N, C-alpha and C positions, 0 to 999 in steps of 0.2 A: 504494500500499500504506500509505503514511503517513496518507493521508486516512481510510482504513478504520479504522486504529488510533485516530485522533483521535475518530472517531464512536463507536466502541465505548467508549472511555474516557469520553466525555460521557454515554453511556447508563448506564454502570455507576455513575458518580458522582452521577447524578441521584437525589435523596433520595426522590422520589415513585415512581420506578421500583423502587428497592430495597424501599420499603415495600409496594408491591403484590406484588412477588415474594415477600417474606417472608410476606405474608398468604396467598397462593396455596399456598405450601409448607406452612404450618400447617394450612390447611383440608384440603389433600390428605392430609397425614399423619394428621389426626384422622379422616378418612373411612375410611382403610384400617384403622386399629386393629389393628396386628399383635400377635401373642402372642409373648412372650419364651420362650426355651427354659427348661425346668424347672430346670436347674442355675444359671441367672442370676437367678432370682427372689429367692432368699434373699440373694444378694450385693448386689443393687441395693436391696433393702428395708432393708439394714443402715444405721444412722445414720452410721457412720464413712465408709462409701462415699459417701453423700450429701454429707457435709461435704467430703470430698476432691474430689469433682466440682465442688462450688460454689467451692472455693478455686482449682481449675484454671481455671474459667470466669473468675473475677475476675482471675487472672494473665494470661490470654490477652488480655482486653480492656484491662487496665491497661498492659501493655507493648507494645501494638500502636500504632505511631506514626501510623497513618492514621486512628484514631478521634478524633472531636472530644470526646466525652463518655464516657470509659471506664466511669465508675462507674454512670451511668444504664443503659448497655447491659449491664453485667455483672449489675446487679440485675434487669433485665428477663429476661435469659436464665435466671437463677437461679429467678425466680418461675415461668417456663414449665417449668422442670425439676421444681419442687416441686408444682405443681398436681396431676399424676396421683397422687402419693404421698399427698395429703391426702384423696382420695376413697375 
């Protein structure tokens, strides 16, 4: 059992595996293109809500001890969050 845990940890910590996994999730999510419920659209499009979400993203990555570069990751996620609102 210890050997299985060690192998899983090696796979999860592999940066190439996580990059491919993130790319697959992003492509899958963009292919689905789900529609939000009508009551959420005005809330999400409000600039204060966007600001709060971006602050939460920054805090999550800044205070996570396992991340090597919290600022770069929080900026990346914030950009991903803002791209749909710009179009």
